[in-house]
C-alpha positions, 0 to 999 in steps of 0.5 A, a space after each residue: 473223781 476227775 478235778 473240776 476246771 476250778 482250782 478246788 475239787 467237789 466230791 457227789 455228796 457234797 452235791 446232795 447235801 447242798 441240794 436238801 439244803 437250798 429245798 428245806 429253807 431258801 429264805 434263811 439261805 444266807 444265814 445257814 450260808 454262813 453258819 457252814 462256812 470253814 471256821 478258818 474265817 476268824 471274824 465269822 466265829 466271832 460274830 456267830 460264837 453263839 449260834 449252834 449251828 455255827 458251833 457245831 460247823 466249826 467243830 465238825 470241820 476243825 475235826 476234819 482238819 486235824 483229821 487232815 495233815 497238811 504237807 510240809 512244802 519249803 518249811 514255810 506252812 510248818 504243818 499248820 492247818 488251811 483251815 484255821 489260817 485267819 482271814 486277813 493275813 498277808 502271804 506272799 505277794 500281799 494278797 489277803 484271804 476273806 470270807 469272800 474269796 472263799 466263796 461257795 459256802 455250801 461246797 467249801 462245807 459239805 467238801 470239808 465234813 464229807 472228807 471222813 466219809 468220802 476215805 479219799 484224802 487224795 482228793 481233798 484240796 489244799 491250799 499253801 502259798 507256792 513261790 512266794 505269790 500267795 495266790 491262793 491256788 487249790 492243789 489236788 493231791 494228785 496233782 502234788 503226786 505229780 509234781 512230786 514226781 516231776 520233781 523227783 525225775 528233775 532231780 534224778 535228771 539234775 543228779 544224772 547231769 551232776 554225775 555226769 558232770 562230775 564224770 565229765 570233769 574227772 574225765 576232764 581232770 583225767 585228761 589234764 593228769 594224763 595231759 601232765 603226765 604226758 607233759 612230764 615225762 617231756 622234760 625228764 626225757 629232755 633231761 636224761 640227755 644232759 648227762 649223756 653229754 656229760 659222759 661225752 665230755 670226758 670220751 673227748 679226752 682224745 679230742 684233748 689230746 689231739 689239740 694237746 698236740 699243737 699245745 706241745 709246739 705252742 709251749 715250746 714256742 711260748 718257751 722259747 719266747 721266755 728263754 729269748 726274753 731270759 737270754 741276755 747277750 755278750 756282746 765283746 769287744 772285736 775292733 778299736 778304730 782309731 784315726 779321729 783327732 778329735 771327739 767322735 760325733 757319730 757313727 752310722 752302719 751303710 743300709 746294705 751292712 757293708 760300710 761304717 762311717 763316723 764323724 767328728 769335731 776335726 771337721 771330717 768323716 771317715 769311712 770303715 769296713 763295717 766287718 773287719 773294722 779297716 779304715 777305707 777313707 776320709 771325707 774332707 771339705 767343711 769348715 767346721 766340725 760335723 755332727 753327724 753322718 747318714 746314709 744314702 737309702 741304696 748306700 751310695 751316698 753320705 750326707 754331714 751336718 756341720 758347724 759351718 752351717 752347711 750340708 755336704 753330700 759326698 759321694 762314697 766311692 770317690 769321696 767327692 762332695 756332689 753338693 752342699 746344701 747352703 740355708 741353715 743360720 747356726 750350726 747343722 746339728 743332725 741329718 737324715 735321709 727319706 726311704 726313697 733317697 729323695 729328700 734330705 732332712 735337717 736340723 739346726 740350732 737356728 730352731 728349724 728343720 730344712 727339707 731338701 731335694 738331694 738331686 736340685 739340692 735346694 730347700 723345698 720347704 722350713 718348718 718353724 719346728 721348735 724353740 730351741 736348737 733341733 737335737 734330731 730328725 728322722 723319717 718313718 718308714 714309708 717317709 711320710 712324716 718326719 720326727 723332731 726333738 729339741 732343747 725346749 722338751 718337746 717332741 714333734 711329728 710332722 707331714 712331711 706333704 703339707 708341712 703341717 704338726 702331726 702330733 706333740 709329745 711332751 714329758 711331764 717333766 719337760 727334760 730336754 730331748 737329746 735324740 729321736 727316732 722311730 722304730 722299725 716298724 715306725 708305731 712307736 717313737 724312742 726318745 732320750 732326754 737329759 733326765 738319764 731316761 730313754 722312753 718308748 712312745 706310743 705317739 697315736 695316744 701321746 702315752 709312754 709305754 716304756 721307761 729304760 733308766 740305768 745308765 747316765 746322760 746330763 749334759 750331752 746328746 747321747 744316741 739311742 737306737 733298736 737291736 733286732 737282729 738277734 734279740 730285742 734290745 734298746 741300746 744307748 751311750 751313757 756319760 759313765 763311758 760306757 754302752 748299755 743294753 735293755 731288754 726291749 720288753 721288760 727294761 731289764 739292763 742285759 748288757 753293759 759294754 766297757 772299754 772306752 774312756 770317755 763319754 760315749 756320745 753315739 751308738 748304731 747297730 748293724 742292720 744284718 748281724 749282732 754288731 755295735 759300734 760306738 763312738 766317744 769324745 776327745 780323749 777316747 777319740 776312738 770308734 769301736 765295735 762289738 760282736 756278739 756270735 758273728 
């Protein structure tokens, strides 16, 4: 039972039946051929329904078809017998199953009729549509078995592959889980370390104790600074120097601290011992009252400003006039040496500031400084700038080399400025105005940093100055006959010196000791020396 090359299978019994039928009647071959056709063609049933051969043939074929149960493939044929499929129906790709396609009738009939006699259902051909193409191909049961075996093998292989894939996926998942598990402990390993630093933070308590040791001296330093700030001076009157016939206009200590000079409206200047208050000499020569006096940096010379419109330079030892500086057209009100002692600046009621060469006595520069009388001039620490002030309410800073005005400071209320000078470090300017106020200015920004009030200054040009030998104080005269001291930082009045009987117009502080000198107007006419801890 080997399958033929054709898509159909034929048995030996079917071949003998075909030979006997061809020998009996060849003339009726067509009719017998038609009668032996399968009953699956509906057209042949309708045409030959009255023929008994056809009926018997169709019945035998139907019985053989009923004896065979068609396999269920894909759920499309549904167990229907292939012989009952009507001819002319389109299946799959549109191919038709007709009488012509079922071709040699004898072979198909013999095969269908001898199915029960042969008894081998494996060799019965089955026609079914495969893959929707409907090619009408015939497959034997062996071929189906082979196909089923191959399908089962494929299924088993696919299942094994799926299992392998699932195993691989599981292994990948396990690996990923392992990686995650490996990755998770790493942050956990990083997290545990923080507790040790936290545990190490309490450990450096001895380290905190070590910086605490420098902090302990810092605390005393701060306490000392606070104590110094809270400490108040206690100046007491030591000497009252009497000798001037008119009011005292200015008092100045020499840079070396040995001498005290005083100028007066009586047209004279007097020299006193700074420590003992002993009188030394009187400088005479002006024809008008004196408004100011200044020392050279080496304490060997003095300069005086007078209402006679001149400035005189004096030798301290001999008391003789060294130079007379002429050029102002009105009263000379203020005078000051530069730190090198080579220049002298003077301010006048003629509203100008003149720069003089101390060696030649010539005016080297005239500054049209203000629109009102100039009330003060002062050099900074290196002598490159001077500050001037005036009744016009302006404070101006000038470049000595070029003569240009570098900065102009003006208060909002524009009060008349009675006095101005640089701080010892030349970073600030202290200005006294006739609204009973002293102000500390940052001249770089033009902002007022500190304001000192409590004294009275409304009609006179009262002096103000810095005291840096002990604490840091601001010192000023007052029209209430007192000397006032303020704490530089907190602006608190730390002491009020009482002793004069008239307006205290001028004050000055000793460069080395806690000594203050003050001078009063004509009802008092005295110079007083105040000391603290010396």
